[in-house]
C-alpha positions as CSV (number, residue, x, y, z in Angstrom):
1,M,14.2,-6.0,113.8
2,T,13.9,-6.4,117.5
3,K,12.2,-9.8,117.1
4,V,14.9,-10.9,114.7
5,Q,17.7,-9.8,117.0
6,A,16.0,-11.8,119.9
7,Q,16.2,-15.0,117.8
8,L,19.9,-14.6,116.9
9,P,21.4,-16.2,120.0
10,L,19.1,-19.2,119.8
11,L,19.8,-19.7,116.1
12,H,23.5,-19.3,116.6
13,Q,23.5,-22.1,119.2
14,T,21.4,-24.5,117.2
15,S,22.4,-23.5,113.7
16,S,22.6,-27.1,112.5
17,S,19.2,-28.2,113.7
18,T,16.2,-28.4,111.4
19,E,14.1,-26.5,114.0
20,A,16.4,-23.5,113.7
21,R,16.0,-23.4,110.0
22,R,12.3,-23.7,110.2
23,L,12.1,-21.0,112.8
24,L,14.3,-18.7,110.8
25,T,12.2,-19.2,107.6
26,T,8.9,-18.7,109.5
27,T,10.2,-15.6,111.2
28,S,11.5,-14.1,108.0
29,R,8.3,-14.7,106.1
30,E,6.1,-13.2,108.9
31,E,8.2,-10.1,109.3
32,A,8.5,-9.5,105.6
33,S,4.7,-9.8,105.1
34,K,4.2,-7.2,107.8
35,L,6.6,-4.6,106.4
36,P,4.7,-1.5,105.3
37,S,5.4,0.5,102.1
38,P,7.9,3.3,102.8
39,Y,5.4,5.8,101.4
40,Q,2.5,4.5,103.6
41,A,4.6,4.4,106.8
42,D,3.7,7.7,108.4
43,G,6.3,8.9,110.9
44,I,8.8,6.2,110.0
45,F,11.5,8.9,109.2
46,E,10.6,11.5,111.8
47,K,12.4,9.6,114.5
48,G,15.8,9.7,112.9
49,S,18.1,12.2,111.4
50,F,17.7,11.0,107.8
51,L,14.6,13.1,107.1
52,K,16.2,16.3,108.4
53,D,19.4,15.6,106.4
54,F,17.3,15.0,103.3
55,Q,15.3,18.2,103.8
56,D,18.4,20.2,104.2
57,R,19.9,18.9,101.0
58,Y,16.6,19.3,99.1
59,E,16.0,22.9,100.3
60,T,19.5,24.0,99.1
61,L,18.4,23.2,95.5
62,G,17.2,26.0,93.2
63,K,13.6,26.1,92.0
64,R,14.5,24.7,88.6
65,E,16.6,21.9,90.0
66,K,13.7,20.9,92.4
67,L,11.4,20.5,89.4
68,C,14.0,18.5,87.6
69,L,14.3,16.2,90.6
70,L,10.6,15.7,90.9
71,C,10.5,14.2,87.4
72,F,11.9,11.0,88.9
73,A,8.8,10.5,91.1
74,I,6.7,9.4,88.2
75,F,8.8,6.3,87.4
76,P,8.4,3.0,89.2
77,E,10.8,1.9,92.0
78,N,14.3,1.0,90.8
79,A,13.5,2.2,87.2
80,E,16.5,3.1,85.1
81,V,15.9,6.4,83.5
82,S,18.1,7.5,80.5
83,E,19.8,10.8,80.4
84,R,18.3,11.3,76.9
85,L,14.8,11.1,78.1
86,L,15.4,13.6,81.0
87,R,17.1,16.0,78.6
88,F,14.2,16.0,76.2
89,W,11.6,16.3,79.0
90,W,13.4,19.2,80.6
91,E,13.7,20.9,77.2
92,G,10.0,20.5,76.7
93,E,9.2,21.8,80.2
94,R,11.6,24.7,79.7
95,L,13.6,23.5,82.7
96,R,16.9,23.7,80.9
97,P,18.9,26.9,81.5
98,E,18.3,29.7,79.0
99,S,20.0,32.7,80.7
100,E,23.7,33.4,80.3
101,S,24.1,33.6,84.1
102,D,23.0,30.0,84.6
103,K,24.9,27.7,82.2
104,K,24.4,24.3,83.9
105,T,24.2,21.5,81.5
106,V,22.0,18.5,81.9
107,N,25.0,16.3,82.8
108,E,26.1,18.9,85.5
109,I,22.6,18.9,87.0
110,L,22.6,15.1,87.2
111,E,26.0,15.0,88.7
112,E,24.8,17.4,91.3
113,F,22.0,15.1,92.2
114,V,24.4,12.2,92.4
115,E,26.7,14.1,94.8
116,R,23.8,15.0,97.0
117,G,22.6,11.3,97.1
118,F,19.3,11.8,95.4
119,I,20.1,9.5,92.5
120,E,22.8,7.0,91.5
121,P,24.3,6.1,88.1
122,V,23.8,2.7,86.5
123,Y,27.1,1.1,85.6
124,K,27.7,-1.2,82.7
125,R,29.0,-4.8,82.8
126,S,32.5,-3.4,82.0
127,G,32.4,-1.2,85.1
128,S,32.1,2.0,83.1
129,K,29.5,4.6,83.9
130,G,26.4,4.3,81.8
131,S,23.9,7.0,80.6
132,C,21.1,5.9,83.0
133,Y,20.2,6.8,86.5
134,K,18.0,5.3,89.2
135,M,16.6,6.4,92.6
136,H,16.6,4.5,95.9
137,P,13.1,3.5,96.9
138,I,13.3,5.3,100.3
139,V,14.5,8.5,98.5
140,R,11.8,8.1,95.9
141,C,9.0,7.9,98.6
142,L,10.2,11.2,100.0
143,I,10.4,12.8,96.5
144,V,6.9,11.5,95.8
145,R,5.7,13.4,98.9
146,H,7.2,16.6,97.7
147,A,5.8,16.0,94.2
148,K,2.3,15.5,95.6
149,E,2.5,18.6,97.7
150,A,3.6,20.6,94.6
151,N,0.8,19.0,92.5
152,F,3.5,17.6,90.3
153,F,1.3,14.8,88.8
154,Y,-1.2,12.9,91.1
155,Y,-0.4,9.9,93.2
156,D,-2.6,7.4,95.0
157,C,-2.3,6.3,98.7
158,K,0.5,3.9,97.9
159,G,2.7,6.5,96.1
160,Y,2.0,5.3,92.5
161,P,1.1,7.8,89.8
162,N,-2.6,7.9,89.0
163,M,-4.7,9.0,86.0
164,E,-6.8,11.2,88.3
165,F,-7.3,14.6,86.8
166,F,-8.3,18.1,88.0
167,K,-5.5,17.7,90.5
168,S,-2.5,18.9,88.5
169,K,-1.5,20.5,85.2
170,K,0.4,17.3,84.5
171,I,-1.2,13.9,83.9
172,C,0.0,10.4,83.2
173,L,-1.4,7.4,81.4
174,V,-1.2,4.1,83.4
175,K,-2.4,0.6,82.9
176,S,-5.9,0.3,84.3
177,E,-8.3,-2.7,84.3
178,G,-11.6,-0.7,84.2
179,P,-12.7,2.3,82.2
180,S,-11.1,5.6,83.1
181,W,-12.0,9.2,82.5
182,W,-9.5,9.3,79.6
183,S,-10.4,6.1,77.8
184,K,-13.1,5.7,75.1
185,D,-15.2,3.7,77.5
186,V,-16.3,7.0,79.1
187,L,-18.4,7.6,76.0
188,A,-20.1,4.1,76.3
189,F,-23.2,5.7,77.8
190,T,-23.7,8.0,74.8
191,K,-23.2,5.1,72.4
192,A,-25.8,3.0,74.3
193,R,-28.2,5.9,74.3
194,E,-27.8,6.4,70.5
195,Q,-28.3,2.7,70.0
196,A,-31.5,2.8,72.1
197,Q,-32.7,5.7,70.1
198,A,-31.9,4.0,66.8
199,Q,-33.9,1.0,67.9
200,A,-36.8,3.1,69.1
201,Q,-37.1,5.0,65.8
202,P,-38.5,2.2,63.7
203,Q,-40.9,1.3,66.5
204,A,-42.3,4.9,66.4
205,E,-43.2,4.4,62.7
206,Q,-45.5,1.5,63.5
207,G,-49.2,1.9,63.6
208,K,-51.1,3.7,66.4
209,D,-53.2,0.6,67.0
210,K,-50.1,-1.3,68.2
211,K,-49.0,1.5,70.5
212,Q,-52.5,1.7,72.0
213,A,-52.4,-2.0,72.6
214,E,-49.1,-1.8,74.3
215,A,-50.2,1.2,76.4
216,E,-53.2,-0.7,77.6
217,T,-51.2,-3.7,78.7
218,M,-48.6,-1.6,80.5
219,T,-49.2,-1.7,84.2
220,K,-48.8,1.1,86.7
221,E,-45.7,-0.5,88.1
222,K,-44.0,-0.6,84.7
223,K,-45.0,3.1,84.1
224,Q,-43.5,4.1,87.5
225,K,-40.3,2.1,86.9
226,Q,-39.9,3.7,83.5
227,K,-40.4,7.1,84.9
228,L,-37.6,6.5,87.5
229,E,-35.3,5.3,84.7
230,D,-36.0,8.4,82.7
231,Q,-35.2,10.6,85.7
232,E,-31.9,8.7,86.3
233,R,-31.0,9.0,82.6
234,K,-31.6,12.7,82.6
235,E,-29.5,13.2,85.7
236,M,-26.7,11.1,84.2
237,E,-26.8,13.2,81.0
238,K,-26.5,16.4,83.1
239,K,-23.6,14.9,85.0
240,R,-21.9,13.8,81.8
241,A,-22.4,17.2,80.2
242,A,-20.9,18.9,83.2
243,L,-18.0,16.4,83.3
244,E,-17.2,17.0,79.6
245,T,-17.3,20.8,80.1
246,T,-15.0,20.5,83.1
247,R,-12.8,18.0,81.3
248,A,-12.4,20.2,78.2
249,K,-11.5,23.2,80.3
250,Y,-9.0,21.1,82.3
251,L,-7.4,19.7,79.1
252,G,-7.1,23.2,77.8
253,N,-4.7,24.1,80.7
254,L,-2.8,20.8,80.5
255,Q,1.0,21.1,80.2
256,T,2.3,17.5,80.3
257,L,0.9,14.2,79.3
258,F,3.3,11.2,80.0
259,N,2.6,7.6,79.3
260,V,4.0,5.6,82.2
261,S,2.6,2.1,81.6
262,K,-0.4,2.2,79.2
263,Q,0.0,-0.4,76.4
264,F,-2.6,1.0,74.0
265,P,-2.3,4.8,74.1
266,E,-5.2,5.3,71.7
267,L,-6.7,8.5,72.9
268,P,-10.3,9.7,72.3
269,E,-10.6,11.7,69.2
270,E,-13.1,14.0,70.9
271,L,-10.7,14.9,73.8
272,F,-7.3,15.0,72.1
273,P,-7.8,18.4,70.2
274,N,-8.6,20.2,73.5
275,M,-5.0,20.1,74.7
276,K,-4.1,23.5,73.1
277,N,-1.5,24.6,75.6
278,I,0.4,21.3,76.1
279,D,4.2,21.4,76.1
280,V,5.2,17.7,76.5
281,L,3.2,14.9,74.8
282,Y,5.0,11.6,75.5
283,L,2.9,8.7,74.3
284,G,5.7,6.3,73.5
285,R,7.8,3.9,75.5
286,W,10.3,5.3,77.9
287,E,11.9,2.0,79.0
288,R,15.3,1.1,77.4
289,T,14.1,-2.4,76.5
290,A,11.2,-3.3,74.2
291,E,9.5,-5.7,76.7
292,R,6.3,-3.6,76.8
293,H,4.6,-3.9,73.4
294,M,2.7,-0.8,72.4
295,E,0.2,-0.4,69.6
296,V,-2.6,1.8,68.3
297,V,-5.3,0.6,66.0
298,D,-6.9,3.9,65.0
299,V,-4.5,6.9,64.4
300,N,-7.3,9.4,63.6
301,F,-6.8,11.0,67.0
302,L,-3.5,12.4,65.8
303,R,-5.3,14.9,63.6
304,G,-5.8,16.9,66.8
305,L,-2.1,17.9,66.6
306,K,-3.1,20.9,64.5
307,N,-4.4,22.6,67.7
308,M,-1.2,22.1,69.7
309,S,0.8,25.1,68.5
310,K,2.8,25.2,71.8
311,L,3.9,21.6,71.8
312,R,7.7,21.4,72.2
313,F,8.4,17.6,72.8
314,F,6.4,14.9,71.0
315,S,7.3,11.2,71.3
316,L,5.8,8.1,69.7
317,Q,8.8,5.8,70.4
318,G,8.1,2.1,70.1
319,I,4.4,2.4,69.1
320,S,3.3,0.0,66.3
321,G,0.3,0.6,64.0
322,I,1.4,4.0,62.7
323,K,2.1,3.8,59.0
324,K,2.1,7.5,58.3
325,L,2.0,10.6,60.4
326,P,-0.9,13.0,59.6
327,N,-0.3,16.2,57.6
328,S,-1.4,18.2,60.7
329,I,2.1,17.6,62.2
330,G,3.2,20.5,60.1
331,M,1.1,22.8,62.3
332,L,3.5,22.2,65.3
333,Q,5.4,25.5,64.8
334,N,7.0,25.3,68.3
335,L,8.1,21.6,68.2
336,R,11.7,21.1,69.2
337,I,12.0,17.4,69.5
338,L,10.3,14.7,67.4
339,D,11.0,11.1,68.6
340,L,9.8,8.4,66.2
341,K,12.4,5.8,67.3
342,A,11.4,2.1,66.8
343,C,8.1,2.9,65.1
344,D,8.4,-0.4,63.3
345,T,5.4,0.1,61.0
346,L,6.2,3.6,59.9
347,E,6.4,3.6,56.1
348,E,6.3,7.3,55.1
349,L,6.9,10.8,56.4
350,P,4.7,13.6,55.2
351,E,6.2,16.5,53.3
352,E,4.7,18.8,55.9
353,V,7.6,17.8,58.3
354,G,9.6,20.5,56.5
355,L,7.4,23.1,58.1
356,L,8.8,22.4,61.6
357,K,11.1,25.4,61.6
358,M,12.0,25.1,65.3
359,L,12.8,21.4,65.2
360,S,16.3,20.6,66.5
361,Y,16.1,16.8,67.1
362,L,14.6,14.2,64.8
363,D,15.0,10.5,65.5
364,L,14.0,8.0,62.8
365,S,16.2,5.1,63.9
366,E,14.9,1.6,63.9
367,C,12.1,2.4,61.6
368,Y,12.8,-0.5,59.4
369,L,9.9,-0.1,56.9
370,L,10.8,3.5,56.2
371,E,12.5,3.7,52.7
372,T,12.1,7.3,51.6
373,I,12.8,10.7,53.1
374,P,11.0,13.8,51.8
375,K,13.2,16.4,50.2
376,D,11.5,19.1,52.4
377,L,13.6,17.8,55.3
378,S,16.4,20.0,54.1
379,K,14.3,23.1,55.1
380,L,14.8,22.4,58.8
381,S,17.5,25.0,59.3
382,K,17.7,24.6,63.1
383,L,18.1,20.8,63.0
384,K,21.1,19.7,65.1
385,V,20.6,15.9,65.4
386,L,19.2,13.7,62.7
387,K,19.1,9.9,63.4
388,G,18.0,7.2,60.9
389,F,18.5,9.1,57.7
390,I,17.8,6.7,54.8
391,I,20.0,6.5,51.7
392,S,18.2,4.5,49.0
393,S,17.9,4.5,45.2
394,N,14.3,5.7,45.3
395,S,14.5,8.3,48.1
396,P,14.1,11.9,46.9
397,C,16.4,13.3,49.6
398,D,20.1,12.5,49.6
399,L,23.2,13.8,51.4
400,T,23.6,16.8,49.0
401,H,20.2,18.1,50.2
402,L,21.3,17.9,53.8
403,T,24.3,20.2,53.3
404,T,22.0,23.1,53.7
405,L,21.6,22.2,57.4
406,S,24.3,24.4,58.7
407,E,23.7,23.6,62.4
408,L,23.7,19.8,62.0
409,E,26.1,18.3,64.6
410,K,25.1,14.6,64.7
411,L,24.1,12.5,61.8
412,S,23.1,8.8,61.7
413,I,22.8,7.2,58.2
414,S,21.2,3.9,57.2
415,I,22.3,2.8,53.7
416,H,19.9,0.7,51.7
417,D,21.7,1.3,48.3
418,D,24.4,-1.2,47.3
419,K,25.9,1.5,44.9
420,F,26.7,3.9,47.7
421,S,30.3,3.6,48.9
422,I,32.6,5.6,51.2
423,K,35.8,3.8,50.2
424,E,37.2,6.4,47.8
425,E,38.6,9.8,48.8
426,E,35.9,11.7,46.9
427,S,33.2,10.3,49.2
428,I,34.5,12.3,52.2
429,K,34.0,15.6,50.3
430,Q,30.3,15.2,50.8
431,F,30.7,15.1,54.6
432,S,33.2,17.9,54.5
433,K,30.3,20.2,53.4
434,F,28.7,19.8,56.8
435,K,30.3,22.7,58.6
436,S,29.2,21.7,62.2
437,L,29.2,17.9,62.0
438,T,31.1,16.3,64.9
439,K,29.4,12.9,65.2
440,L,28.8,10.6,62.2
441,Q,27.4,7.0,62.2
442,I,27.1,5.0,59.0
443,A,25.4,1.6,58.9
444,W,24.8,-0.6,55.9
445,G,21.4,-2.3,55.8
446,A,19.9,-4.3,53.0
447,G,22.4,-2.9,50.5
448,G,25.4,-4.0,52.5
449,I,24.0,-7.5,53.0
450,K,23.2,-7.8,49.3
451,K,26.7,-6.7,48.4
452,S,28.3,-9.2,50.7
453,A,26.0,-12.0,49.4
454,D,26.9,-11.1,45.8
455,R,30.6,-11.2,46.6
456,A,30.2,-14.7,48.0
457,K,28.6,-16.0,44.9
458,H,31.5,-15.1,42.6
459,P,34.4,-17.5,42.8
460,E,36.9,-15.0,41.3
461,D,36.9,-13.1,44.6
462,K,38.1,-16.2,46.3
463,N,40.9,-16.6,43.8
464,K,42.0,-13.0,44.5
465,T,42.0,-13.7,48.2
466,S,44.2,-16.8,47.6
467,E,46.6,-14.8,45.5
468,A,46.9,-12.2,48.3
469,S,47.6,-14.9,50.8
470,K,50.5,-16.1,48.7
471,L,52.2,-12.7,49.1
472,W,52.2,-13.0,52.9
473,P,55.9,-14.3,53.3
474,T,57.3,-11.7,50.9
475,A,55.3,-8.9,52.4
476,K,56.7,-9.8,55.9
477,V,60.2,-9.4,54.5
478,L,59.2,-6.0,53.0
479,E,57.8,-5.0,56.4
480,K,61.1,-5.8,58.1
481,Y,63.1,-4.1,55.3
482,L,60.9,-1.0,55.0
483,K,60.0,-0.9,58.7
484,L,56.4,-0.6,57.8
485,P,53.5,-2.6,59.1
486,F,51.7,-5.3,57.0
487,L,48.1,-5.4,58.0
488,G,46.2,-8.3,56.5
489,S,46.8,-7.9,52.8
490,S,49.3,-6.5,50.2
491,K,47.1,-3.4,49.8
492,S,47.5,-2.4,53.4
493,V,51.2,-1.6,53.1
494,P,51.3,2.2,53.8
495,K,52.2,4.3,50.8
496,K,55.4,6.4,50.8
497,G,56.2,8.2,47.6
498,N,55.7,5.6,44.9
499,V,55.6,2.6,47.3
500,T,52.3,1.4,45.7
501,V,54.4,-0.9,43.4
502,A,56.0,-2.7,46.4
503,A,53.3,-5.4,46.3
504,A,53.9,-5.8,42.5
505,T,57.7,-6.1,43.3
506,A,57.1,-8.8,45.8
507,K,55.0,-10.8,43.3
508,A,57.7,-10.3,40.6
509,G,60.3,-11.6,43.1
510,Q,58.3,-14.8,43.5
511,D,57.8,-15.4,39.8
512,K,60.6,-17.8,38.6
513,N,60.0,-17.0,35.0
514,G,59.9,-13.2,35.4
515,D,61.9,-10.9,33.3
516,N,65.3,-9.7,34.7
517,A,64.6,-6.2,33.4
518,K,61.3,-6.0,35.4
519,K,63.2,-7.2,38.5
520,K,65.9,-4.5,38.1
521,K,63.2,-1.8,37.6
522,S,61.3,-3.0,40.6
523,G,64.4,-3.1,42.7
524,A,65.3,0.5,41.7
525,V,61.9,1.7,42.6
526,L,62.2,-0.2,45.9
527,Q,65.5,1.4,46.7
528,S,64.2,4.9,45.9
529,N,61.3,4.3,48.2
530,V,63.6,3.1,51.0
531,H,65.7,6.2,50.6
532,A,62.6,8.4,50.7
533,N,61.4,6.6,53.7
534,N,64.6,7.2,55.6
535,K,64.6,11.0,55.1
536,D,64.2,13.3,58.0
537,Q,60.9,14.5,56.7
538,G,59.6,11.0,56.3
539,G,58.8,11.2,52.6
540,R,55.6,12.2,50.9
541,S,52.4,11.1,52.4
542,P,49.0,11.0,50.8
543,K,47.4,14.5,50.3
544,P,44.9,15.1,53.1
545,V,41.3,15.6,52.0
546,L,40.0,18.9,53.3
547,Q,41.5,18.4,56.7
548,S,40.8,21.9,57.9
549,E,37.0,21.6,57.2
550,L,36.4,18.2,58.8
551,K,35.5,18.5,62.5
552,L,34.5,14.9,63.2
553,E,35.1,13.8,66.8
554,K,33.3,10.5,66.6
555,L,33.0,8.1,63.6
556,D,30.9,4.9,64.0
557,I,30.9,2.5,61.0
558,R,28.7,-0.6,61.2
559,C,28.4,-3.6,58.8
560,Y,31.1,-2.2,56.5
561,P,30.8,-4.3,53.3
562,D,34.5,-3.9,52.1
563,K,37.7,-5.5,53.4
564,E,39.8,-2.4,52.9
565,P,39.0,0.6,55.1
566,P,38.2,4.0,53.5
567,K,41.3,5.6,51.9
568,W,40.5,8.9,53.6
569,L,40.6,7.4,57.0
570,V,44.0,8.8,57.9
571,P,45.2,11.1,60.8
572,K,45.9,14.1,58.5
573,T,42.3,14.1,57.3
574,L,40.6,13.5,60.6
575,T,42.6,15.6,63.0
576,H,39.8,16.0,65.6
577,L,38.8,12.4,65.7
578,K,38.6,11.1,69.3
579,R,36.4,8.0,69.0
580,L,36.6,5.4,66.2
581,Y,34.1,2.5,66.1
582,F,33.9,-0.5,63.7
583,R,31.1,-3.0,64.4
584,C,30.4,-6.0,62.1
585,G,31.2,-6.2,58.5
586,E,34.0,-7.5,56.2
587,L,36.8,-5.3,57.4
588,S,40.2,-7.1,57.4
589,H,42.4,-4.6,59.1
590,I,42.0,-1.3,60.9
591,P,43.5,1.8,59.3
592,V,47.0,2.5,60.7
593,A,49.0,5.6,59.8
594,N,52.5,5.9,58.4
595,R,55.5,5.5,60.6
596,D,55.8,9.1,61.8
597,E,52.1,9.8,62.1
598,R,50.0,9.3,65.2
599,W,46.2,9.2,65.7
600,N,44.5,11.5,68.2
601,V,41.9,8.7,68.8
602,E,41.3,8.1,72.5
603,T,38.7,5.2,72.1
604,L,38.9,2.4,69.5
605,R,36.0,0.0,69.6
606,L,36.1,-3.2,67.4
607,K,33.2,-5.6,67.7
608,Y,32.1,-8.7,65.7
609,L,34.9,-8.4,63.0
610,I,35.5,-12.0,62.1
611,N,38.0,-11.2,59.3
612,I,40.3,-8.8,61.3
613,K,44.0,-9.4,61.0
614,T,46.4,-6.7,62.3
615,D,49.5,-6.1,64.3
616,W,48.3,-5.0,67.7
617,K,51.7,-3.6,68.8
618,Q,51.8,-1.3,65.8
619,V,48.2,-0.2,66.6
620,Q,49.1,0.6,70.2
621,K,52.1,2.7,69.0
622,Q,50.1,4.8,66.5
623,I,46.9,5.0,68.6
624,P,48.4,5.5,72.1
């Protein structure tokens, strides 16, 4: 910095000259190439007050909060770490508060780290706060020093996590060029020895005459060389045996195995079962994006899960090559979190998954080849979050089986059956049986696409649409007369009393050859409806469907195949609803309540709805 400051006056005087630009570029490159890594620069912080201030803030943290903060040290510089991953990791490490005296949530701990300047939140393009956090490189290098002192993973001289073992009870998997102690290449010596023995065996069966001839031709130098090789081989075998014994003992005490950057996390089948006391086994992808492809060829090593009775958090997120989990997964009696998100080759779940009595979180989202769910899933009595539940015609498990999950709070459904519909009021009765459900996501997959495609093939649907469009002028008059919104089609006029015939009245008014008796009857009905609408009580509204039992706070509907919204989507039915999302699909208008009703919705999100037609002023009135 002193050299750069010395050049500033000269550059300021001759800023337009080519020599000044060349000097500035050369100086910048030379100084940048000489900058050391913050972790390697010993004594760089001791001269200022930054280190002392950092130490004071760090020491004021509790023991549990310190361990939570050290988890950031394993990630690369400027890495964006999701709150979801940290919550799962801390749950597996037993770092989340369990006593009644300490009730800090994960979000409160992260907010405390933000206030103290340890981490900073990642903001979205819209400017809103996201669910990810990152750490400044200088802060990270100081956290790495504390992590290394506490044997919280092992780090090399540059501050990067290393696969070195025997240093800590936590180990990570990183991308390496050569063979490591964990890879299968460690066993190459044994394989070479077995091959040599296999080749030597048929030679031993040959005649003694040939052996005697070879012995006579062998010189003393060759005998001496062979003797030295035998001694070296014996020493290598002793070292390897000692290494395997030490390694097996070390793996028996291992608590955490985290995959940081390894692309092929195919672990040796001989070593995997030794991890009997492990709490966190994270083999999947932790990054938010799928830029790092991960794959396993041989999944036999997963059989060793039967020995991991203390495992609490297991993740295979984003790993390809796994078609079915082994039956041994049912032996994980302590498992709390099973993350199978984006396992794009997963085709089947074993029935033994119903033996995971302590499981509270199961993520099956983005498993596009998964078509069936075992019925034993309904035995997970402590399940609170279920993502990626499949509804298909050939799946043995449906929504009625899930109603036994009394603690289920969040449910994500993927519909692959074109016969399944949520349009009618009876459909909400299924969801009303979930006593603790607060967040519901419904997405149509192949079934919804097929239904939309079938609708496009039939020309009669287009004729119905054209008939509905003819009613637009008359419906606008009715909107002014009844003071009710018209939202896209004749069916969307809110029903008051017997106002359902209002659309038929409008059509009869347009018909020149219509019967006068029908007109008088329709007019009488219309006047009675107007009179009922002007009452102080606002007339009769549709009967709410089990409003006292529905506790939904968030409803996310994706790729909705119908134009009309569900009939039960009204304020009196969903009294606790705070967030309402519609993404993609054929929806023509959003559900708006009657004149005197108001939604409690705080967030309304509409994305990729090409057929939407609605009165935004009326929406803003009823969804303030």
